[in-house]
N, C-alpha and C positions, 0 to 999 in steps of 0.2 A: 712336268710334261717331258716325255721323250718323243723324238721324231727321227726319221731317217732322211738323209739327203743322198741323192744319186746324181753323180756327174758322169754322164756317158759321152765319151768322145769318139774320135775316129778309130783309134787303136787301143785305148785304155779306158777303164771305167773304175770309179771309186765310190764306195758307200760308207757313210759315216752315221753312227748313232750319236745324237747330240741332244742336249736340252734346249730350252727356248732361248738361252743366252749364248748358245753356240759352243758350250763346253763339250769336248769329244769324250765319249765313254767307250766307244768301240769303232773300229774301222777295218776295212778290207779293200783290197785292190786286185784287179785281174787284167791281164792283157787280152781284153775282149772289147770290141767296139763295132761300129757300123761297117767298118771295112770287111768284117767277117760276113756280114749280110750281103754286101756287094759282091764278094767273091763266091759265096755259096748260093746266092739267089733266094735265100730264105732267112728269116730272123730267128729260127729255132735255136741256133747256137748262142745268139745274143741273149735271148730270153732265158735260156738255161744258165748262162754265165752270170747274168745280172741277179738271178734268183739265188744262185749259190753264193755270190758275193754278198748279197744282202744278209743271208743267214750266217755267213762267216763273220760279218760285222756284229750281228746280233749276239752270236756266241762270245765274241771277244768282249762285248759289253756286259756279259753275264746277266742278260735280260731275256724275258720271254716275249713272244709276239704280242701278247695282250698288253704289254707295257708300252707299246708304240702307238701313238695317236694317229699318225699318218706318215706318208712318204711324200717328199717334194723333190721334183726332178727337173734337171735342165740338161741342155746339150743336144747332141745328135740323136738322142732317144726320141725326139719329137719329129724326126725327119722321115721321109718315105722309106728309108732303110733302117729305121729304129724300131721302137715298139708301137708307136702310134703317130701317124702323119697328121700334124697340126700346122695350119698355116701360120706364117710369121705375122707379127704386127708391123705396121708401117712406121718407119722413122719419119720425123723425130719421135722418140719415145723415152719416157722416164720410168722410174720405178712404179709410179701409180698406174701407168699404162700396162706394165707387165702384170701387176696385181689384178687389175680389172679383167684381164684376158686369160687368166689361169683356166686350164681345162682339167676338170676333176673326173676321174673314173674309178670304179671298183669292179674289175672284171678280170677273172682269173685267166681268160683267154688272151688278155693283153699283158698282164703282169701276174704271174702265178703265186701271189702272196695275198692273203685275205686282209687287205688294208686299202683305204682310199689313197690313191696316188694323184698328186696335184702336179700337172705338167706346166712348166713355165715356157711360154712361147719364145721363139727367137725374134730377131728384128731384121727387116729387109729395107734396103735403100728405096726411097720413093721414086716411082716411075709411073708412066701411063700404060697400064696393061692392055689397053685397046690399040696401042701403037706397036705392032710386032715387027720391028725393024732390026736387022742384024747389026747395023752400024751403031746401035745404041748399047751394045752388049758391054762395052767398057765402063758404062755408068752403073751396071748392076752389081749387087753384092748382098750378102746376108750373113747372119751369124746365128749360131745355136750354142749357147753355153757361155760365151764371152759376155753377154749382156748381164748375166748374174755375177760374173767377176767384176764388171764395172760397178754394179750395185754394191759389191763388197768393198771396192775402193772408196766409194762415196760414204759407206757406213763406217769404215775403219780409219780413214786418213783425213787429215785436215788439209783439204785441197780447195783451191779457189778457181773453178772453171771460168773461161774455157781452158780445156786441157786435152791433150791427145794421149790416149792410153794405147800402148802397143803390147799385144799379147804374143809371146814367142813360144810356140809349142809345135804341134804338127803342121801348123800354118803360122804365117806372120799376119797379124790382123791389126791394122791401124784404125782406131776408133776415136773420132772426135766427139767431145762432150761439150755442150754449149753452156752459157752462163746460167741457164735455167736447169742445169744438171740433167739434160736430156741427151741421149745418144742420137747423133745426127745421121748416122749411117756407118759404113765401114768400107775399107779397101783391104782385100785379102790376097795373099800369095800362098803357094804350097811349099814354102821353104823347108819346113821340117821333114815333110815326106820326101822331098827331093834329096835331102841329106841322107836320110835312111836308105833310100834307093841306091845312092852312090856307094854307100858302105857295103850293102848287101848284094847288089846286082851288077856292079862294074868292077873293072880291074883297078880303078882308083882306090877302092877299099883297101887293097893290099898295101898301098903306099902311105896310108894314114893310120894303120893299125899299130897298136903298142907292141914294140919288139924289145923293150929293155926294162919295163916295169916302172918307168918314170911317171910320177903323178903330175899330169899336166893341167889339173883343175884350175890352178892359179896362173898358168903360163899365159903371158901376153907380150907381144912384141909389136910395137908401132910400125917398124919397118916392114914386117911381113904384111900387116894390114894395108899399109900404103901401097906396097907393090901389087898386092892382089887387087885392090881397088883400081889401080892404074891399068892393070891387065884387062879387067872387065871393060873399062872405058875404051881402051884402044883396040882390043882384040875380040871382044865379045865374051859373053858368059860361057858358052859351050867350049870354046878353045881354052879359056882360062881353067876350066875343070880338068883339062888334060895335063896341065902344067905340073901338078904334083908328081906325075910319072917321070917327067923330065928331071924334076928336083930329086927324085928318088934314085933314078938310074944313072944320071949324068953328073950330078953335083953331090957334094958331101953335105947333106942336110939331115936333120933329125925328123922322125915321124911326127912329133908334136908340132914342129914348124910347118910341116906339110898339112897337118890337120887344121891348124889355125888358118892357113892359106885358103883351104876349101871353105871353112866357115865364113871367113871374111869375104870371099867371092860371092857367096849366097847373100850375105848382108849387103854387099855393094849392089847386087842386082835388085834387092828389095828397096834400096833408096829410090829407084826409079818410080816405084809405086807412089811415092809422095807427090809426084806430079798429078796423080789421079785425084788426090784430096783437093788440090787447087782447081782442077777441072770441074769437080762436083760442087765447088763453092764452099767447101769446108775450110775453116781456119786451120792452118798447119804450122804457122810460126808461133806456136803456143808453148807452154810448159809441157814436158813429156813425162809419162810414167811408163817405165819398161818392166814387164812382168815375164820372168823366165829364168833360165839357168844363168849363173853369175857371169861367166865369160861371154856368153852370147849377148847379154845385156851390155857388157863392157864394150864389145865390138860396135854395137848399134849406137851407144852413147858417143863413142869416138867418131864414128862417121857422121852423126848428126851435127856434132860440134865442129869437127875439123874439115869435113868435106862439104857438108850442106851449109855450113856457116850459120847454124841456128844459135843465136845468143840467148838461149832459154835455159831454165832450170830443168834438170833431168833427175828424176827419182827412180831408183831401181828397187824392185821387189824380187828378191832372188832366193830366199830361203824356202825350202819345200813346205815347211809348216805355215809360213806366211802366205804362200801361193794357195795352199789348200784352204786357208781361212777365208780367202776371198770368195770362193764358191759357197762355203758354209754360211758365212755371215751375210753374203748377198742373198742366198735363198731364204734365210730367216728374215732379212729386211723386206723382201717381197711378200713373204708369208704374213708378216705383221701388217703390211699395207692392205693385204687381202682379208684381214681380220680372222686369219686362221689361228693366230696366237693371241 
């Protein structure tokens, strides 16, 4: 059996053609996501982009449409700016809850491919919808897509919850998982989007841009991280973001030092979100699993251990193929629980 998985995010989407064991036969990715819908006010570009990405993956697999049994999808595709607005399930929720609440459609006006598409719902923090009070907003949160990555972690790794899974992408999302392997909720920041905006839309971008060809992928300096963290604590996040300009113009520093300084300042600000886990009653002094780019994970590991003083185990999932496998194997895990496979 062949099936397709779609992971549609805020800025990027990926389609994989796989078998029921998760072996990849074809894949395609495109810089298209729900942000395009938000900007344009219509999902036409998203629909077209996802369809073309699907057929790109199908062609790469050297298969025909008739070979594909179904599509299973997760992520922002089920949001009001995706393909089909589907309500979240309530936390706490496990894989069985996700499987039980799959929404299946076969409608070319929604997804222009003649296949059944199974949408996996996201998960939202539990609250009382009848109490509409602004002061409760800090307790609210939801996820679309990360719940499938959590399912992938549970399927692929020998872990013993409770554990906190931290997904570092266009957002930072702290996801506590209890001893019953249920997602208790989440706490989210817009870290990745802020970083992208800094690079593209502010003059700080000039000060952290490669100007000598140095490969900074493995560059890490504890002193830079410490100073950045201290600046956020003493001067605030917004002033700290300006400091790479001072480092660039007034001091003899390298672009990759300044880039690490910015990345560390965002991570330092993210550490404050851990207070929200405690406020929500979620366990937070657990083992941690960090999912994301290698250096970003290293920064967060350093801050968790050295600044937050968490004496816990930290596992990092940083290779692109391993991160991709989380969504693929997670979707298959949910599909099996739903008796689709």
